[in-house]
PDB file of the backbone (N, CA, C, O) and the ligand in Angstrom, with CONECT records:
HET     ZN  A 101       1
ATOM      1  N   MET A   1     -12.675   6.738   6.147  1.00  0.00           N
ATOM      2  CA  MET A   1     -11.866   6.102   5.105  1.00  0.00           C
ATOM      3  C   MET A   1     -12.669   4.974   4.463  1.00  0.00           C
ATOM      4  O   MET A   1     -13.362   4.219   5.144  1.00  0.00           O
ATOM      5  N   GLU A   2     -12.564   4.878   3.173  1.00  0.00           N
ATOM      6  CA  GLU A   2     -13.356   3.862   2.479  1.00  0.00           C
ATOM      7  C   GLU A   2     -12.705   2.489   2.561  1.00  0.00           C
ATOM      8  O   GLU A   2     -11.499   2.361   2.771  1.00  0.00           O
ATOM      9  N   LEU A   3     -13.526   1.481   2.393  1.00  0.00           N
ATOM     10  CA  LEU A   3     -13.071   0.099   2.532  1.00  0.00           C
ATOM     11  C   LEU A   3     -11.962  -0.285   1.555  1.00  0.00           C
ATOM     12  O   LEU A   3     -11.009  -0.937   1.980  1.00  0.00           O
ATOM     13  N   PRO A   4     -12.026   0.083   0.260  1.00  0.00           N
ATOM     14  CA  PRO A   4     -10.924  -0.290  -0.656  1.00  0.00           C
ATOM     15  C   PRO A   4      -9.577   0.285  -0.249  1.00  0.00           C
ATOM     16  O   PRO A   4      -8.541  -0.348  -0.454  1.00  0.00           O
ATOM     17  N   ILE A   5      -9.587   1.487   0.330  1.00  0.00           N
ATOM     18  CA  ILE A   5      -8.324   2.093   0.769  1.00  0.00           C
ATOM     19  C   ILE A   5      -7.741   1.312   1.940  1.00  0.00           C
ATOM     20  O   ILE A   5      -6.538   1.054   1.988  1.00  0.00           O
ATOM     21  N   ILE A   6      -8.600   0.939   2.881  1.00  0.00           N
ATOM     22  CA  ILE A   6      -8.144   0.136   4.033  1.00  0.00           C
ATOM     23  C   ILE A   6      -7.587  -1.201   3.553  1.00  0.00           C
ATOM     24  O   ILE A   6      -6.557  -1.662   4.044  1.00  0.00           O
ATOM     25  N   PHE A   7      -8.274  -1.822   2.591  1.00  0.00           N
ATOM     26  CA  PHE A   7      -7.811  -3.104   2.050  1.00  0.00           C
ATOM     27  C   PHE A   7      -6.454  -2.946   1.363  1.00  0.00           C
ATOM     28  O   PHE A   7      -5.570  -3.784   1.538  1.00  0.00           O
ATOM     29  N   ALA A   8      -6.286  -1.871   0.580  1.00  0.00           N
ATOM     30  CA  ALA A   8      -5.008  -1.624  -0.097  1.00  0.00           C
ATOM     31  C   ALA A   8      -3.879  -1.405   0.906  1.00  0.00           C
ATOM     32  O   ALA A   8      -2.764  -1.883   0.696  1.00  0.00           O
ATOM     33  N   LEU A   9      -4.154  -0.690   1.990  1.00  0.00           N
ATOM     34  CA  LEU A   9      -3.132  -0.463   3.016  1.00  0.00           C
ATOM     35  C   LEU A   9      -2.753  -1.770   3.709  1.00  0.00           C
ATOM     36  O   LEU A   9      -1.581  -1.990   4.017  1.00  0.00           O
ATOM     37  N   LEU A  10      -3.746  -2.648   3.960  1.00  0.00           N
ATOM     38  CA  LEU A  10      -3.461  -3.943   4.575  1.00  0.00           C
ATOM     39  C   LEU A  10      -2.620  -4.813   3.654  1.00  0.00           C
ATOM     40  O   LEU A  10      -1.732  -5.533   4.110  1.00  0.00           O
ATOM     41  N   VAL A  11      -2.903  -4.743   2.342  1.00  0.00           N
ATOM     42  CA  VAL A  11      -2.103  -5.501   1.370  1.00  0.00           C
ATOM     43  C   VAL A  11      -0.667  -4.986   1.349  1.00  0.00           C
ATOM     44  O   VAL A  11       0.274  -5.777   1.298  1.00  0.00           O
ATOM     45  N   MET A  12      -0.495  -3.670   1.387  1.00  0.00           N
ATOM     46  CA  MET A  12       0.855  -3.093   1.408  1.00  0.00           C
ATOM     47  C   MET A  12       1.581  -3.483   2.694  1.00  0.00           C
ATOM     48  O   MET A  12       2.784  -3.744   2.673  1.00  0.00           O
ATOM     49  N   SER A  13       0.860  -3.522   3.802  1.00  0.00           N
ATOM     50  CA  SER A  13       1.443  -3.929   5.073  1.00  0.00           C
ATOM     51  C   SER A  13       1.913  -5.380   5.006  1.00  0.00           C
ATOM     52  O   SER A  13       2.999  -5.713   5.481  1.00  0.00           O
ATOM     53  N   PHE A  14       1.086  -6.238   4.412  1.00  0.00           N
ATOM     54  CA  PHE A  14       1.451  -7.649   4.270  1.00  0.00           C
ATOM     55  C   PHE A  14       2.669  -7.794   3.365  1.00  0.00           C
ATOM     56  O   PHE A  14       3.580  -8.566   3.662  1.00  0.00           O
ATOM     57  N   ASN A  15       2.685  -7.042   2.249  1.00  0.00           N
ATOM     58  CA  ASN A  15       3.834  -7.088   1.337  1.00  0.00           C
ATOM     59  C   ASN A  15       5.109  -6.616   2.034  1.00  0.00           C
ATOM     60  O   ASN A  15       6.179  -7.194   1.839  1.00  0.00           O
ATOM     61  N   GLY A  16       4.993  -5.570   2.841  1.00  0.00           N
ATOM     62  CA  GLY A  16       6.142  -5.069   3.591  1.00  0.00           C
ATOM     63  C   GLY A  16       6.662  -6.105   4.573  1.00  0.00           C
ATOM     64  O   GLY A  16       7.872  -6.275   4.723  1.00  0.00           O
ATOM     65  N   ALA A  17       5.737  -6.806   5.251  1.00  0.00           N
ATOM     66  CA  ALA A  17       6.132  -7.849   6.206  1.00  0.00           C
ATOM     67  C   ALA A  17       6.825  -9.002   5.489  1.00  0.00           C
ATOM     68  O   ALA A  17       7.828  -9.526   5.974  1.00  0.00           O
ATOM     69  N   LEU A  18       6.297  -9.393   4.348  1.00  0.00           N
ATOM     70  CA  LEU A  18       6.875 -10.491   3.567  1.00  0.00           C
ATOM     71  C   LEU A  18       8.271 -10.140   3.073  1.00  0.00           C
ATOM     72  O   LEU A  18       9.192 -10.953   3.162  1.00  0.00           O
ATOM     73  N   LEU A  19       8.422  -8.941   2.557  1.00  0.00           N
ATOM     74  CA  LEU A  19       9.724  -8.489   2.054  1.00  0.00           C
ATOM     75  C   LEU A  19      10.729  -8.363   3.195  1.00  0.00           C
ATOM     76  O   LEU A  19      11.901  -8.703   3.030  1.00  0.00           O
ATOM     77  N   ALA A  20      10.276  -7.874   4.356  1.00  0.00           N
ATOM     78  CA  ALA A  20      11.152  -7.753   5.518  1.00  0.00           C
ATOM     79  C   ALA A  20      11.629  -9.136   5.969  1.00  0.00           C
ATOM     80  O   ALA A  20      12.790  -9.293   6.347  1.00  0.00           O
ATOM     81  N   GLU A  21      10.749 -10.133   5.934  1.00  0.00           N
ATOM     82  CA  GLU A  21      11.117 -11.506   6.297  1.00  0.00           C
ATOM     83  C   GLU A  21      12.183 -12.038   5.348  1.00  0.00           C
ATOM     84  O   GLU A  21      13.148 -12.663   5.786  1.00  0.00           O
ATOM     85  N   LEU A  22      12.016 -11.795   4.053  1.00  0.00           N
ATOM     86  CA  LEU A  22      12.976 -12.264   3.057  1.00  0.00           C
ATOM     87  C   LEU A  22      14.334 -11.595   3.225  1.00  0.00           C
ATOM     88  O   LEU A  22      15.367 -12.201   2.941  1.00  0.00           O
ATOM     89  N   LYS A  23      14.333 -10.351   3.686  1.00  0.00           N
ATOM     90  CA  LYS A  23      15.579  -9.605   3.822  1.00  0.00           C
ATOM     91  C   LYS A  23      16.179  -9.693   5.221  1.00  0.00           C
ATOM     92  O   LYS A  23      17.200  -9.059   5.488  1.00  0.00           O
ATOM     93  N   GLY A  24      15.565 -10.469   6.122  1.00  0.00           N
ATOM     94  CA  GLY A  24      16.098 -10.627   7.472  1.00  0.00           C
ATOM     95  C   GLY A  24      15.889  -9.404   8.342  1.00  0.00           C
ATOM     96  O   GLY A  24      16.615  -9.206   9.316  1.00  0.00           O
ATOM     97  N   ARG A  25      14.904  -8.579   8.005  1.00  0.00           N
ATOM     98  CA  ARG A  25      14.614  -7.356   8.771  1.00  0.00           C
ATOM     99  C   ARG A  25      13.514  -7.631   9.796  1.00  0.00           C
ATOM    100  O   ARG A  25      12.964  -8.732   9.840  1.00  0.00           O
ATOM    101  N   ARG A  26      13.194  -6.631  10.619  1.00  0.00           N
ATOM    102  CA  ARG A  26      12.131  -6.767  11.624  1.00  0.00           C
ATOM    103  C   ARG A  26      10.763  -6.754  10.941  1.00  0.00           C
ATOM    104  O   ARG A  26      10.353  -5.744  10.370  1.00  0.00           O
ATOM    105  N   VAL A  27      10.071  -7.876  11.008  1.00  0.00           N
ATOM    106  CA  VAL A  27       8.825  -8.072  10.262  1.00  0.00           C
ATOM    107  C   VAL A  27       7.716  -7.153  10.764  1.00  0.00           C
ATOM    108  O   VAL A  27       7.084  -6.456   9.971  1.00  0.00           O
ATOM    109  N   PHE A  28       7.471  -7.148  12.091  1.00  0.00           N
ATOM    110  CA  PHE A  28       6.361  -6.358  12.627  1.00  0.00           C
ATOM    111  C   PHE A  28       6.592  -4.863  12.423  1.00  0.00           C
ATOM    112  O   PHE A  28       5.667  -4.121  12.094  1.00  0.00           O
ATOM    113  N   LEU A  29       7.836  -4.430  12.620  1.00  0.00           N
ATOM    114  CA  LEU A  29       8.167  -3.017  12.441  1.00  0.00           C
ATOM    115  C   LEU A  29       7.886  -2.576  11.004  1.00  0.00           C
ATOM    116  O   LEU A  29       7.279  -1.529  10.778  1.00  0.00           O
ATOM    117  N   TRP A  30       8.334  -3.387  10.028  1.00  0.00           N
ATOM    118  CA  TRP A  30       8.137  -3.003   8.622  1.00  0.00           C
ATOM    119  C   TRP A  30       6.679  -3.144   8.203  1.00  0.00           C
ATOM    120  O   TRP A  30       6.222  -2.414   7.323  1.00  0.00           O
ATOM    121  N   ALA A  31       5.940  -4.066   8.814  1.00  0.00           N
ATOM    122  CA  ALA A  31       4.506  -4.169   8.524  1.00  0.00           C
ATOM    123  C   ALA A  31       3.796  -2.892   8.968  1.00  0.00           C
ATOM    124  O   ALA A  31       2.934  -2.379   8.255  1.00  0.00           O
ATOM    125  N   MET A  32       4.157  -2.379  10.141  1.00  0.00           N
ATOM    126  CA  MET A  32       3.536  -1.148  10.645  1.00  0.00           C
ATOM    127  C   MET A  32       3.948   0.061   9.808  1.00  0.00           C
ATOM    128  O   MET A  32       3.119   0.915   9.494  1.00  0.00           O
ATOM    129  N   ILE A  33       5.237   0.131   9.447  1.00  0.00           N
ATOM    130  CA  ILE A  33       5.705   1.254   8.627  1.00  0.00           C
ATOM    131  C   ILE A  33       4.970   1.265   7.289  1.00  0.00           C
ATOM    132  O   ILE A  33       4.511   2.315   6.840  1.00  0.00           O
ATOM    133  N   CYS A  34       4.857   0.088   6.645  1.00  0.00           N
ATOM    134  CA  CYS A  34       4.205   0.021   5.336  1.00  0.00           C
ATOM    135  C   CYS A  34       2.691   0.213   5.445  1.00  0.00           C
ATOM    136  O   CYS A  34       2.047   0.587   4.464  1.00  0.00           O
ATOM    137  N   LEU A  35       2.115  -0.038   6.624  1.00  0.00           N
ATOM    138  CA  LEU A  35       0.682   0.191   6.810  1.00  0.00           C
ATOM    139  C   LEU A  35       0.372   1.688   6.804  1.00  0.00           C
ATOM    140  O   LEU A  35      -0.601   2.127   6.190  1.00  0.00           O
ATOM    141  N   PHE A  36       1.214   2.467   7.498  1.00  0.00           N
ATOM    142  CA  PHE A  36       0.943   3.907   7.620  1.00  0.00           C
ATOM    143  C   PHE A  36       1.676   4.737   6.576  1.00  0.00           C
ATOM    144  O   PHE A  36       1.293   5.879   6.322  1.00  0.00           O
ATOM    145  N   LEU A  37       2.724   4.187   5.966  1.00  0.00           N
ATOM    146  CA  LEU A  37       3.489   4.910   4.948  1.00  0.00           C
ATOM    147  C   LEU A  37       3.874   3.918   3.842  1.00  0.00           C
ATOM    148  O   LEU A  37       5.010   3.447   3.805  1.00  0.00           O
ATOM    149  N   PRO A  38       2.934   3.599   2.943  1.00  0.00           N
ATOM    150  CA  PRO A  38       3.164   2.527   1.957  1.00  0.00           C
ATOM    151  C   PRO A  38       4.375   2.748   1.045  1.00  0.00           C
ATOM    152  O   PRO A  38       4.952   1.779   0.551  1.00  0.00           O
ATOM    153  N   VAL A  39       4.768   4.004   0.815  1.00  0.00           N
ATOM    154  CA  VAL A  39       5.919   4.231  -0.060  1.00  0.00           C
ATOM    155  C   VAL A  39       7.228   3.781   0.595  1.00  0.00           C
ATOM    156  O   VAL A  39       8.258   3.717  -0.076  1.00  0.00           O
ATOM    157  N   ALA A  40       7.202   3.470   1.892  1.00  0.00           N
ATOM    158  CA  ALA A  40       8.405   2.993   2.582  1.00  0.00           C
ATOM    159  C   ALA A  40       8.865   1.648   2.048  1.00  0.00           C
ATOM    160  O   ALA A  40       9.997   1.236   2.303  1.00  0.00           O
ATOM    161  N   ILE A  41       8.002   0.957   1.308  1.00  0.00           N
ATOM    162  CA  ILE A  41       8.403  -0.331   0.741  1.00  0.00           C
ATOM    163  C   ILE A  41       9.524  -0.145  -0.281  1.00  0.00           C
ATOM    164  O   ILE A  41      10.311  -1.063  -0.513  1.00  0.00           O
ATOM    165  N   ILE A  42       9.598   1.049  -0.897  1.00  0.00           N
ATOM    166  CA  ILE A  42      10.694   1.353  -1.825  1.00  0.00           C
ATOM    167  C   ILE A  42      12.017   1.405  -1.056  1.00  0.00           C
ATOM    168  O   ILE A  42      13.038   0.902  -1.526  1.00  0.00           O
ATOM    169  N   LEU A  43      11.988   2.018   0.131  1.00  0.00           N
ATOM    170  CA  LEU A  43      13.181   2.063   0.991  1.00  0.00           C
ATOM    171  C   LEU A  43      13.594   0.650   1.390  1.00  0.00           C
ATOM    172  O   LEU A  43      14.779   0.318   1.378  1.00  0.00           O
ATOM    173  N   LEU A  44      12.619  -0.178   1.742  1.00  0.00           N
ATOM    174  CA  LEU A  44      12.904  -1.559   2.139  1.00  0.00           C
ATOM    175  C   LEU A  44      13.530  -2.336   0.991  1.00  0.00           C
ATOM    176  O   LEU A  44      14.420  -3.156   1.214  1.00  0.00           O
ATOM    177  N   LEU A  45      13.077  -2.091  -0.231  1.00  0.00           N
ATOM    178  CA  LEU A  45      13.652  -2.754  -1.404  1.00  0.00           C
ATOM    179  C   LEU A  45      15.122  -2.390  -1.578  1.00  0.00           C
ATOM    180  O   LEU A  45      15.914  -3.215  -2.033  1.00  0.00           O
ATOM    181  N   CYS A  46      15.493  -1.161  -1.218  1.00  0.00           N
ATOM    182  CA  CYS A  46      16.863  -0.679  -1.410  1.00  0.00           C
ATOM    183  C   CYS A  46      17.806  -1.129  -0.302  1.00  0.00           C
ATOM    184  O   CYS A  46      19.021  -1.138  -0.498  1.00  0.00           O
ATOM    185  N   LEU A  47      17.271  -1.502   0.861  1.00  0.00           N
ATOM    186  CA  LEU A  47      18.130  -1.906   1.983  1.00  0.00           C
ATOM    187  C   LEU A  47      18.750  -3.278   1.712  1.00  0.00           C
ATOM    188  O   LEU A  47      18.116  -4.137   1.099  1.00  0.00           O
ATOM    189  N   PRO A  48      20.000  -3.486   2.175  1.00  0.00           N
ATOM    190  CA  PRO A  48      20.634  -4.789   1.958  1.00  0.00           C
ATOM    191  C   PRO A  48      20.018  -5.870   2.842  1.00  0.00           C
ATOM    192  O   PRO A  48      19.481  -5.583   3.912  1.00  0.00           O
ATOM    193  N   SER A  49      20.103  -7.120   2.374  1.00  0.00           N
ATOM    194  CA  SER A  49      19.604  -8.256   3.148  1.00  0.00           C
ATOM    195  C   SER A  49      20.535  -8.548   4.314  1.00  0.00           C
ATOM    196  O   SER A  49      21.750  -8.371   4.218  1.00  0.00           O
ATOM    197  N   LEU A  50      19.944  -8.998   5.418  1.00  0.00           N
ATOM    198  CA  LEU A  50      20.717  -9.301   6.624  1.00  0.00           C
ATOM    199  C   LEU A  50      20.595 -10.775   6.978  1.00  0.00           C
ATOM    200  O   LEU A  50      19.658 -11.456   6.561  1.00  0.00           O
ATOM    201  N   ARG A  51      21.573 -11.262   7.766  1.00  0.00           N
ATOM    202  CA  ARG A  51      21.487 -12.598   8.363  1.00  0.00           C
ATOM    203  C   ARG A  51      22.167 -12.538   9.725  1.00  0.00           C
ATOM    204  O   ARG A  51      22.923 -11.609  10.011  1.00  0.00           O
ATOM    205  N   ARG A  52      21.893 -13.538  10.566  1.00  0.00           N
ATOM    206  CA  ARG A  52      22.458 -13.548  11.911  1.00  0.00           C
ATOM    207  C   ARG A  52      23.790 -14.287  11.916  1.00  0.00           C
ATOM    208  O   ARG A  52      23.947 -15.319  11.263  1.00  0.00           O
ATOM    209  N   CYS A  53      24.749 -13.738  12.668  1.00  0.00           N
ATOM    210  CA  CYS A  53      26.029 -14.415  12.884  1.00  0.00           C
ATOM    211  C   CYS A  53      25.755 -15.637  13.760  1.00  0.00           C
ATOM    212  O   CYS A  53      25.041 -15.540  14.758  1.00  0.00           O
ATOM    213  N   SER A  54      26.322 -16.788  13.386  1.00  0.00           N
ATOM    214  CA  SER A  54      26.079 -18.020  14.152  1.00  0.00           C
ATOM    215  C   SER A  54      26.811 -18.019  15.489  1.00  0.00           C
ATOM    216  O   SER A  54      26.481 -18.812  16.371  1.00  0.00           O
ATOM    217  N   SER A  55      27.789 -17.151  15.650  1.00  0.00           N
ATOM    218  CA  SER A  55      28.560 -17.111  16.893  1.00  0.00           C
ATOM    219  C   SER A  55      27.963 -16.151  17.917  1.00  0.00           C
ATOM    220  O   SER A  55      27.685 -16.541  19.051  1.00  0.00           O
ATOM    221  N   CYS A  56      27.765 -14.882  17.513  1.00  0.00           N
ATOM    222  CA  CYS A  56      27.338 -13.870  18.486  1.00  0.00           C
ATOM    223  C   CYS A  56      25.884 -13.426  18.292  1.00  0.00           C
ATOM    224  O   CYS A  56      25.337 -12.741  19.157  1.00  0.00           O
ATOM    225  N   GLY A  57      25.249 -13.799  17.182  1.00  0.00           N
ATOM    226  CA  GLY A  57      23.862 -13.439  16.962  1.00  0.00           C
ATOM    227  C   GLY A  57      23.657 -12.057  16.384  1.00  0.00           C
ATOM    228  O   GLY A  57      22.518 -11.647  16.161  1.00  0.00           O
ATOM    229  N   GLU A  58      24.732 -11.327  16.134  1.00  0.00           N
ATOM    230  CA  GLU A  58      24.625  -9.990  15.549  1.00  0.00           C
ATOM    231  C   GLU A  58      24.109 -10.092  14.110  1.00  0.00           C
ATOM    232  O   GLU A  58      24.452 -11.024  13.383  1.00  0.00           O
ATOM    233  N   LYS A  59      23.279  -9.118  13.710  1.00  0.00           N
ATOM    234  CA  LYS A  59      22.806  -9.091  12.327  1.00  0.00           C
ATOM    235  C   LYS A  59      23.868  -8.445  11.447  1.00  0.00           C
ATOM    236  O   LYS A  59      24.304  -7.324  11.708  1.00  0.00           O
ATOM    237  N   VAL A  60      24.278  -9.157  10.408  1.00  0.00           N
ATOM    238  CA  VAL A  60      25.279  -8.641   9.471  1.00  0.00           C
ATOM    239  C   VAL A  60      24.723  -8.743   8.061  1.00  0.00           C
ATOM    240  O   VAL A  60      23.791  -9.505   7.802  1.00  0.00           O
ATOM    241  N   LYS A  61      25.304  -7.964   7.149  1.00  0.00           N
ATOM    242  CA  LYS A  61      24.850  -8.019   5.761  1.00  0.00           C
ATOM    243  C   LYS A  61      25.083  -9.421   5.201  1.00  0.00           C
ATOM    244  O   LYS A  61      26.084 -10.069   5.506  1.00  0.00           O
ATOM    245  N   ARG A  62      24.127  -9.879   4.368  1.00  0.00           N
ATOM    246  CA  ARG A  62      24.204 -11.229   3.821  1.00  0.00           C
ATOM    247  C   ARG A  62      25.465 -11.424   2.975  1.00  0.00           C
ATOM    248  O   ARG A  62      25.996 -12.532   2.909  1.00  0.00           O
ATOM    249  N   ALA A  63      25.943 -10.370   2.334  1.00  0.00           N
ATOM    250  CA  ALA A  63      27.116 -10.474   1.462  1.00  0.00           C
ATOM    251  C   ALA A  63      28.435 -10.404   2.225  1.00  0.00           C
ATOM    252  O   ALA A  63      29.495 -10.597   1.629  1.00  0.00           O
ATOM    253  N   SER A  64      28.395 -10.128   3.545  1.00  0.00           N
ATOM    254  CA  SER A  64      29.622  -9.985   4.319  1.00  0.00           C
ATOM    255  C   SER A  64      30.378 -11.305   4.409  1.00  0.00           C
ATOM    256  O   SER A  64      29.781 -12.379   4.474  1.00  0.00           O
ATOM    257  N   LYS A  65      31.707 -11.200   4.411  1.00  0.00           N
ATOM    258  CA  LYS A  65      32.537 -12.399   4.521  1.00  0.00           C
ATOM    259  C   LYS A  65      32.894 -12.696   5.978  1.00  0.00           C
ATOM    260  O   LYS A  65      33.261 -13.824   6.305  1.00  0.00           O
ATOM    261  N   ALA A  66      32.787 -11.681   6.866  1.00  0.00           N
ATOM    262  CA  ALA A  66      33.088 -11.879   8.286  1.00  0.00           C
ATOM    263  C   ALA A  66      32.161 -11.008   9.124  1.00  0.00           C
ATOM    264  O   ALA A  66      31.693  -9.961   8.675  1.00  0.00           O
ATOM    265  N   CYS A  67      31.903 -11.463  10.357  1.00  0.00           N
ATOM    266  CA  CYS A  67      31.070 -10.701  11.287  1.00  0.00           C
ATOM    267  C   CYS A  67      31.841  -9.471  11.753  1.00  0.00           C
ATOM    268  O   CYS A  67      33.007  -9.589  12.128  1.00  0.00           O
ATOM    269  N   HIS A  68      31.220  -8.296  11.737  1.00  0.00           N
ATOM    270  CA  HIS A  68      31.913  -7.072  12.144  1.00  0.00           C
ATOM    271  C   HIS A  68      32.047  -6.968  13.651  1.00  0.00           C
ATOM    272  O   HIS A  68      32.821  -6.147  14.143  1.00  0.00           O
ATOM    273  N   ARG A  69      31.303  -7.790  14.406  1.00  0.00           N
ATOM    274  CA  ARG A  69      31.344  -7.727  15.869  1.00  0.00           C
ATOM    275  C   ARG A  69      32.365  -8.701  16.461  1.00  0.00           C
ATOM    276  O   ARG A  69      33.195  -8.316  17.285  1.00  0.00           O
ATOM    277  N   CYS A  70      32.295  -9.974  16.031  1.00  0.00           N
ATOM    278  CA  CYS A  70      33.185 -10.978  16.627  1.00  0.00           C
ATOM    279  C   CYS A  70      34.281 -11.432  15.670  1.00  0.00           C
ATOM    280  O   CYS A  70      35.217 -12.109  16.095  1.00  0.00           O
ATOM    281  N   GLY A  71      34.191 -11.079  14.391  1.00  0.00           N
ATOM    282  CA  GLY A  71      35.236 -11.412  13.438  1.00  0.00           C
ATOM    283  C   GLY A  71      35.145 -12.812  12.869  1.00  0.00           C
ATOM    284  O   GLY A  71      36.037 -13.228  12.129  1.00  0.00           O
ATOM    285  N   LEU A  72      34.085 -13.558  13.194  1.00  0.00           N
ATOM    286  CA  LEU A  72      33.915 -14.919  12.674  1.00  0.00           C
ATOM    287  C   LEU A  72      33.760 -14.882  11.158  1.00  0.00           C
ATOM    288  O   LEU A  72      32.980 -14.095  10.622  1.00  0.00           O
ATOM    289  N   ALA A  73      34.519 -15.752  10.469  1.00  0.00           N
ATOM    290  CA  ALA A  73      34.373 -15.857   9.015  1.00  0.00           C
ATOM    291  C   ALA A  73      33.036 -16.517   8.714  1.00  0.00           C
ATOM    292  O   ALA A  73      32.741 -17.595   9.231  1.00  0.00           O
ATOM    293  N   LEU A  74      32.223 -15.869   7.876  1.00  0.00           N
ATOM    294  CA  LEU A  74      30.888 -16.370   7.568  1.00  0.00           C
ATOM    295  C   LEU A  74      30.911 -17.119   6.248  1.00  0.00           C
ATOM    296  O   LEU A  74      31.419 -16.619   5.245  1.00  0.00           O
ATOM    297  N   ALA A  75      30.350 -18.337   6.259  1.00  0.00           N
ATOM    298  CA  ALA A  75      30.246 -19.114   5.022  1.00  0.00           C
ATOM    299  C   ALA A  75      29.209 -18.469   4.138  1.00  0.00           C
ATOM    300  O   ALA A  75      28.173 -18.004   4.615  1.00  0.00           O
ATOM    301  N   ASN A  76      29.486 -18.441   2.849  1.00  0.00           N
ATOM    302  CA  ASN A  76      28.529 -17.880   1.896  1.00  0.00           C
ATOM    303  C   ASN A  76      27.497 -18.931   1.556  1.00  0.00           C
ATOM    304  O   ASN A  76      27.779 -19.885   0.832  1.00  0.00           O
ATOM    305  N   THR A  77      26.277 -18.748   2.094  1.00  0.00           N
ATOM    306  CA  THR A  77      25.210 -19.723   1.865  1.00  0.00           C
ATOM    307  C   THR A  77      24.281 -19.304   0.740  1.00  0.00           C
ATOM    308  O   THR A  77      23.249 -19.936   0.512  1.00  0.00           O
ATOM    309  N   ASP A  78      24.643 -18.240   0.038  1.00  0.00           N
ATOM    310  CA  ASP A  78      23.794 -17.765  -1.060  1.00  0.00           C
ATOM    311  C   ASP A  78      23.875 -18.744  -2.232  1.00  0.00           C
ATOM    312  O   ASP A  78      24.952 -18.970  -2.783  1.00  0.00           O
ATOM    313  N   GLN A  79      22.746 -19.317  -2.606  1.00  0.00           N
ATOM    314  CA  GLN A  79      22.717 -20.335  -3.662  1.00  0.00           C
ATOM    315  C   GLN A  79      23.162 -19.782  -5.012  1.00  0.00           C
ATOM    316  O   GLN A  79      23.687 -20.518  -5.847  1.00  0.00           O
ATOM    317  N   ARG A  80      22.951 -18.480  -5.223  1.00  0.00           N
ATOM    318  CA  ARG A  80      23.259 -17.910  -6.536  1.00  0.00           C
ATOM    319  C   ARG A  80      24.753 -17.852  -6.805  1.00  0.00           C
ATOM    320  O   ARG A  80      25.171 -17.853  -7.963  1.00  0.00           O
ATOM    321  N   THR A  81      25.580 -17.802  -5.732  1.00  0.00           N
ATOM    322  CA  THR A  81      27.022 -17.656  -5.931  1.00  0.00           C
ATOM    323  C   THR A  81      27.760 -18.981  -5.858  1.00  0.00           C
ATOM    324  O   THR A  81      28.969 -19.026  -6.087  1.00  0.00           O
ATOM    325  N   GLN A  82      27.047 -20.076  -5.537  1.00  0.00           N
ATOM    326  CA  GLN A  82      27.719 -21.368  -5.467  1.00  0.00           C
ATOM    327  C   GLN A  82      27.858 -21.967  -6.856  1.00  0.00           C
ATOM    328  O   GLN A  82      26.983 -21.815  -7.709  1.00  0.00           O
ATOM    329  N   ARG A  83      28.980 -22.653  -7.064  1.00  0.00           N
ATOM    330  CA  ARG A  83      29.198 -23.289  -8.354  1.00  0.00           C
ATOM    331  C   ARG A  83      28.340 -24.536  -8.457  1.00  0.00           C
ATOM    332  O   ARG A  83      28.081 -25.184  -7.443  1.00  0.00           O
ATOM    333  N   PRO A  84      27.892 -24.890  -9.653  1.00  0.00           N
ATOM    334  CA  PRO A  84      27.157 -26.135  -9.821  1.00  0.00           C
ATOM    335  C   PRO A  84      28.045 -27.337  -9.513  1.00  0.00           C
ATOM    336  O   PRO A  84      29.263 -27.261  -9.673  1.00  0.00           O
ATOM    337  N   ALA A  85      27.439 -28.459  -9.069  1.00  0.00           N
ATOM    338  CA  ALA A  85      28.189 -29.633  -8.643  1.00  0.00           C
ATOM    339  C   ALA A  85      29.019 -30.222  -9.768  1.00  0.00           C
ATOM    340  O   ALA A  85      30.089 -30.772  -9.506  1.00  0.00           O
ATOM    341  N   ARG A  86      28.568 -30.129 -11.012  1.00  0.00           N
ATOM    342  CA  ARG A  86      29.287 -30.753 -12.120  1.00  0.00           C
ATOM    343  C   ARG A  86      30.611 -30.059 -12.414  1.00  0.00           C
ATOM    344  O   ARG A  86      31.459 -30.646 -13.086  1.00  0.00           O
ATOM    345  N   ASN A  87      30.823 -28.838 -11.940  1.00  0.00           N
ATOM    346  CA  ASN A  87      32.065 -28.122 -12.184  1.00  0.00           C
ATOM    347  C   ASN A  87      33.093 -28.317 -11.081  1.00  0.00           C
ATOM    348  O   ASN A  87      34.214 -27.819 -11.185  1.00  0.00           O
ATOM    349  N   ARG A  88      32.723 -29.038 -10.023  1.00  0.00           N
ATOM    350  CA  ARG A  88      33.673 -29.240  -8.934  1.00  0.00           C
ATOM    351  C   ARG A  88      34.700 -30.293  -9.345  1.00  0.00           C
ATOM    352  O   ARG A  88      34.355 -31.283  -9.990  1.00  0.00           O
ATOM    353  N   PRO A  89      35.979 -30.075  -8.966  1.00  0.00           N
ATOM    354  CA  PRO A  89      37.021 -31.030  -9.361  1.00  0.00           C
ATOM    355  C   PRO A  89      36.877 -32.355  -8.605  1.00  0.00           C
ATOM    356  O   PRO A  89      36.381 -32.394  -7.479  1.00  0.00           O
ATOM    357  N   PHE A  90      37.319 -33.431  -9.246  1.00  0.00           N
ATOM    358  CA  PHE A  90      37.271 -34.769  -8.620  1.00  0.00           C
ATOM    359  C   PHE A  90      38.606 -35.042  -7.936  1.00  0.00           C
ATOM    360  O   PHE A  90      39.654 -34.566  -8.373  1.00  0.00           O
ATOM    361  N   HIS A  91      38.548 -35.817  -6.855  1.00  0.00           N
ATOM    362  CA  HIS A  91      39.769 -36.230  -6.155  1.00  0.00           C
ATOM    363  C   HIS A  91      39.760 -37.750  -6.096  1.00  0.00           C
ATOM    364  O   HIS A  91      39.307 -38.316  -5.101  1.00  0.00           O
ATOM    365  N   ASN A  92      40.249 -38.433  -7.141  1.00  0.00           N
ATOM    366  CA  ASN A  92      40.180 -39.895  -7.223  1.00  0.00           C
ATOM    367  C   ASN A  92      41.391 -40.583  -6.630  1.00  0.00           C
ATOM    368  O   ASN A  92      41.275 -41.733  -6.207  1.00  0.00           O
ATOM    369  N   SER A  93      42.536 -39.948  -6.577  1.00  0.00           N
ATOM    370  CA  SER A  93      43.755 -40.639  -6.175  1.00  0.00           C
ATOM    371  C   SER A  93      43.988 -40.622  -4.678  1.00  0.00           C
ATOM    372  O   SER A  93      44.982 -41.170  -4.201  1.00  0.00           O
TER     373      SER A  93
HETATM  374 ZN    ZN A 101      29.536 -12.488  15.205  1.00  0.00          ZN2+
END
């Protein structure tokens, strides 16, 4: 195998690991998958982002409102869905 091909596969592996980290997936597993099967990064792009439940540690979808294992209501920490501070109502009285 030629050197540029090996370099391209390593870059794809790194990109897969980075994307897996951003999506809360298994970093090493996706780095290996993208190293040997670079088109798998398309599958990774389509998978939903995950986060850990603060109560039981189960991985749940980032958009979920409650943990499917323990039923804990999950706060939405996604910055894109929060309202800007200037639109919040005041409580002066
Ligand atoms: Zn839970």
